[in-house]
Every structure is written in C-alpha cells, then in structure tokens.
N, C-alpha and C positions, 0 to 999 in steps of 0.2 A: 372789747378791741385787743385786748393784750393777746387773747390767741389766736386775733389773726394775725399780727405781729411773729407771737412765738414759734404758729404752727400753719405756715400760707398754704403748705401742699393739701394736710388735713382740710381745711377752710375750702379748699379748691376744688378738693375730691367731693367733699358732700355736697356744696353748688352744684356739681355735675352731677353727683347720684340723684339729686333733689330732682333735676331739671330733666334728666333724660328718660329714659325709659327704663322700666324694672326689667329684668328677667323675670320669668316663672321660677316657681321652686318646681323641680323635678321631681314629677312623680307618676307614676303609672295609674293611666285614667281607672283601674280595679280599684282605687284606696277602698278603704274604710271610713264606714261611714263614721261622721263626726259627732265629737261629745252630746249628750243630748242638749237641745236647743240652740248650737252654733250653726254654722255654715261655713267650706271651702269652697274659694274660688280657686282654680288655676288658670292660667292661661302662658300664651306664649311670651306679653308683652302687657302693660299698664301703666298708664299714664293717672296721675292723680294733681288735686288741683284744691287743697284746701283752701283758697281763695272763691273760689266759685262753688265748695264743695261738689265736686263731680270725678268721680273715678272712672276710664274708660279702661274696660278689659279687651286685649283683639288677641286672634288666632288660637284655635284649639281653645273656647273657651268650656270649662265643667266648671259646672255650681252641685255639689253636693251637701244635701240640709238632712234635716229629720224625715223619712219619709218621702224624698222625691232626687232625682238627677235631671240638670237639665245639663243642656250641650246647644253650643253654637259659633259661630264667628265674632263676634262683636258684644259685648254686652256693656250696657253705660248704668251706672248709681251714683242714683242723686239723694243727698243726703240735706239732714235741715242744720240749722244750728248749734246744734248738741249733737252731733253726728249720727242721728238715727236717718235709717235709712227710708227715702219717702216714696222714693219713685224708681224703677228698675226697667230697660228697654234690650230690650234683648232680638238681634237680625240674625239673620242667614243660619241656612240648616236648622231653624231652632228644636228642639227635640225634646219634651217633660216627658220624662219617666217617673211613674208613682206604680204604686201596687194594682197592679190589675187594670192599668189606664198610661197607655201614651199618644202624645199630644205630637202633631207636628204642624211645623208652620214657619211661614218667612218671617216674621215681625211676631214680635209677645210686648206686651205691656203690663208689668203690678205696678199697681198703685196700693200702698201702706195705710191708707188711713180708712180708707173701701174695702179692702182687702178683697180688691176684685182683679181679674185678669184680662185684657184684649188684646183677644189674637185675630191675624190677620196677613194678607198674603198665602194664597190658600190654605186654611186651617181645616185639620183634620183631627177626630179626637179618638181612638179607640180605646171604648170602653169597654172589657172583656169583651164579649166577641159581636158587638154591634160598635157602627158608625155613626160620627154627626160631622155632616160637611159644609160648610157654607164661606162665605166672603166676611164676615166679621162675626166671632162669635164673642160675648160675655158671658163672662164666669163671675157669679156675686157668690166666693164662699162663704162668708156666713153667715149666707141665707138660702143658701143651695141651689140659686136661681142659674138659669144658663136663659142667656137670649142669641139668636139667632139670626141675624137680618143684613140687610145692605145688599141684595139679593137673594138668589133662590137658595135656600136651603135642602139638603140632602139627608136622610137619617134611613140608615140600613140595621134593621132588627133582626136578630140573630133567633132561628128557631126555637132555641134554646130558651131566650130569652120572652117568646111566646105561650111556654109553658111544653113545644113539643118537642121530641127528640127525631122525628120522622121529617127524611127529606124530603121537599115536594117534589112531585114528578116534574121532569125537564117539559114537557110537553103538556097537553090538557087530555085527558082519559078518554079514550076513543066511547063514543055511542054505542057503537054496532050493538046485536046480538049475534049469538053462532047459535 
C-alpha cells in the first residue's frame, strides 16, 4: 500500500506494462544459436497471462533452439502451474528448419509430454532430397515414428535415396531396332 501511495506513477506504469503488449527485443533474424538447452523467441508483440498460463507471440515470430529454427506469424505457448511448457501452437506460414530438413505448413502443434508434432494445413517435409506431403503429418520424436493421414499422402524419393545417381529418362526408351 505504501508503494502505491508514494509512487503512484510507478505503480501505474507497472500495471500498464503488464496489461499491454510488450515490444519484442530488436534483433536480427540471423542471431547466434542460444546457449545449449535454451530457446530464444522473438516477435513483434507478446501477450502473457500468468493466471491462464498462456503466452501469445504475434508478428514475425522467430524461435531458435538447439538444432532448430522456427518462424511463423503467431505462436501460443501453454504452461503448467510449475511454468513448464506443455503445448505450443504455431500458425501462419510455419517453417521449421533443422539440419538436413525443412518443414512447411500452416499449422503446427507440439505436445511436450509425448514429444509429438502434429502438422496440418498443407504440411510438406523436405528431408534431404525427399518430400513428404499429406493432409495431417504426426511425428513422434521419441520413437522416430511418422504417420501421414487424413487424406492422400505423397512421398517423393530422390534417386540418391534409392541408391542411384542416374537421372531417369523423361520418356520410355524406344524399342525400335536399327
């Protein structure tokens, strides 16, 4: 109570800062990787609610962690009561870049307890020179399993992955003899 009476402008400023969007740290998107075991998130705005345990990052969201980088337009992070992340939802031009793999989709959900990604809204995974396309792609990271369901799936396997370095002919070879 004393703090409010003696420093009314400070209390008002703290209240306004807590309830309004926070500007993102000004940072170039070519930032260095974070220290091992940590993740850095930058965005145009951040809205965080300690009562509901939800933080919403909006506008040019860039998330950089150990061996990955994700960009999207909006990311919602759900926390448990102990402030540990339980679920992450990324939407709008989601691009997840890892060594030798790039994933594009419109909507990605990550579930911490099961270490599972669910990709929807036109997901495409480019793994080395191979492609995986489907309606819904579920990746169970711990067991290294992937399921493509909810519609037709398409897998494009490069010649290199098949053990061939030759490019197949564009038309069937002629059977004519001369």
